[in-house]
N, C-alpha and C positions, 0 to 999 in steps of 0.2 A: 486211530487210523480209519476205522469204519465211519466214525462221525465226520471226518474230513471228506471221505468219499461221498457221504450222503449230502453234505453241503455242496459239493461240486456238482452233483447230479441236479439238485434243486436249482442251483445257479444256472446250469446249462439249460434246464427247462424254461426258467424265467427268461433267459437271454433269447431262447428260441421263440418264445411267445412274443417277447418285445420286438424282435426282428420282424415277426409276422405282422404285428400291428404297424410298425414303421413302413414295411413294404406296402401294406394296404393303403396307408396314408399317402405314401409317395405315389402310388399308382393313381389314387384318386386325384391328387394334386396335378399329376401329369395329364390326366384326362381333362381336368378343368382348364389347364393351360392350353391344351390342344384345342378345346372347344372355344376358348377365348380368342386364340390366334385365328381359328377358322372364322369366327364371327367378325373379327377385325378385318380379315382379308375380304370377307364377303361384303362388309360395309364399304371398304375402300373401293372394291370392284364396282359396287353399285353407284357410289358417288362419282367415280371416274366415268362410268358409262353414261350417266344422266348429264354430266357436264359436257362431255364430248358430243352427245346427241344434240343438245341445245346449241352448242358452238357451231356444229356443221350446218344446221338449219338456218341459224342466224346469219352466217357468212353467205350462204346461198341466196337468202332473201335480200340481203343488202346489196349484193353485186349483180344479181341476175335480173331477168326480165319480169314482167308483171306475173305474179303467182295466181294460180287457181286452186282453191281448196277442194279436195276430194273427200268430203266428210270432215271429221275433226281429228283424224289420225293420218292424213295424207295430204300432200301438196304437190302440184305440178308447176314447173317454171322453166325458163331458159337460164341455165347455169353458165356463168362466164368462164370461157376457156382461155381467153387471152385478149390482148390488145395489140394494135399495130397501126400502120398507115399504108395508103396505096402509093407504091412507088412507080407503078406502071399499070396499064390496063389494056384490055382487048375487048372486042364486042361482047364476049361471054366469059371473060376471066379478069381477075385482079391479081397483081403480083405484089407480094409482101417482102419487105427487106429481110435480110438474114437476122437471126435472133441476136447475134453479136455485132456490136458497133463500137467504133473507136471511142466515142464520147458517151457511151451508154447503149442500152438495148432499145431499138425501135420496135421490135417484135418480142413480146413476152408471152409465153405459153405455159399453161399448167398441164396441158395434154395436147397431143397432136390432133388437129382438126381432121375430119373424115366426111365421107358422103352423108348427106342428110343433116349435118350440122348447119348452123345459120351464120351468115355474114350480115352484120349491121354496119352500114356505111353512112357516116355523117357528112352530108354534102354541104361544104362551105359556100358553094355558089347558090344554094337554095335556102338561104336563111337558116343554116344549120339543121335542115330537115334530115331525118333518118330514113334510110331505104334498106329493106331487108330482102334477102334471097337465100334459098337453100343451096348447099354445096353439092355439086355433082361429082367432083373428084379433086384430089390434091396431089401435086407432084413438085419436084424441084424444077425451077425455071432454068433455061439455058444460061451458061456462063455469059456474062456481059450484060444481061438484063439488069436494069437498075445499077449500072456500073459506078465506079468510084467517083466519076465526074458529076454524077447526079446528086451526090451528097447523102445518099441513102445506104452506102456500102463503104466499108473501110479497107477491103482487100479483094483482089480478083479471084482468090481461091474460094470465096464464100458464094454459095448459090442461094438466091432468093426462093421463095415459095410461090408457086403458081396455083391459084385457087380457081377452078372452073365452076361456074355457077349455073343454076337451072333457069335463070332469067337474064335478059340482056342488061348489060351495065348501063346506068343512066348516062345520057349524053353530056351532062354538066359535071361529071366527075373530074376532079383535079388531083394532080400529084400532091401528096401530103395530107389528103383527106383522112380523117380518123376512121379506124376500123375496130369493130368488136366481133369476136368469134364466140358463138353461143351454142349450147347443146341442150335440147329439151330433155328434162329429167323429171322423174317422179320419186319423191321420198315418202315412205310409208312405214308404219308399224306392222310387222307381219310375224306369223308363227313359223319359225325356221324348222328345218328337218331335225335339228338336234333337240327340239322340244322347247327351246328358249324363244322368247319374243325379242325381236331385234328391230332396229331402225334399218330399213333396206333402201336400195337405190335401183331404179330401172331407167335405162336409156329409152327415150320415146321418139317417135317420128314427129317432126315439127308441125305437120298439118293433119295427119291421120291419127285416129285413135288406136295407135299400135305402139306397144311397149315391149321391150325385151324381158329376159328372165331377171327376176329380182336377185340382187346380190347384197349380202350383209355389210353394213357399215359400222354400226356401234351396237353394243349390247353386252349382256342381256338386260332387257327392260321388263317392267311389270306388264301385266295383261292390259288390254284396252279398258276393261272395267275398273282396274286398279290404278288408272292414270299413268300407264306406261308412256303415253305420248298424247299431247293435246295441242291443237292449233286452232286459234280463234282470231277472227278479225273484229277489232273493236271500232265500230263506226264512229263513235263520239270522239275518240282520240286519233282516229286514222292510223292505227298501228296494229301489228300482229302480236298476239300473246303466244309465246311458246312455253311449254312445260314438259318435262320428262322426269320419270322416276325409275331408277334402276332397282334391281332386285336387292333388297337390303339397304337401298339408298334412302335419302331424306327428301329428295325432290330438288329440281333446278328449274329456274325460269329465266326468260329474256323477253324484251319487248323490242320490236323492230318497226320503225316508221317506214 
């Protein structure tokens, strides 16, 4: 009986030691799994940030006005807000059709235009020349402006947009002339308050060297020295080279003509 108790004690001690070893192994495995998951998450976050940064800049460059490089980590340009046509005009204002139309949308906006944005007017009477003016104010036009009979509106309940300009409207403007709405913006790599490096956006004045507070768009990215963002103009091929690298990412590139 004593021998049996002795064996039971040894077995218990062995089992206890074995369980301790297994617990240590399990804890180590859990730590490795957590570290691996954290590393995978960090990699995915970095890959996503660099892809999005390149996509945002490439889209802005393709659709916007002529860009101006501000070093190799910043660019300023007129970002496209929307497209429309002139359905009516006044000496200092142009009226845009409503955003909804029976057979489609004649006014398509990604954001509401505001003061100090730009209107680009393509004058069909002047060999398709473009004319630009800054916006003074924007409001809904009175009911009946660009009515259903004009073909620019599908219902009387819809109110067009009246855009007051800072310059006189050209005398040779015609109904149906193409419009583009633009906003001066600056994209740059900057050090955010959180400590991360981010792709940021600033709204700027179209003619003055004035820009608003920078807002984060995509990140985190690497530092400027580590290639967080690079913008280069390639003279030989007449195209922009964009590259971004997220924290833990592998790097993403795009070329824009």
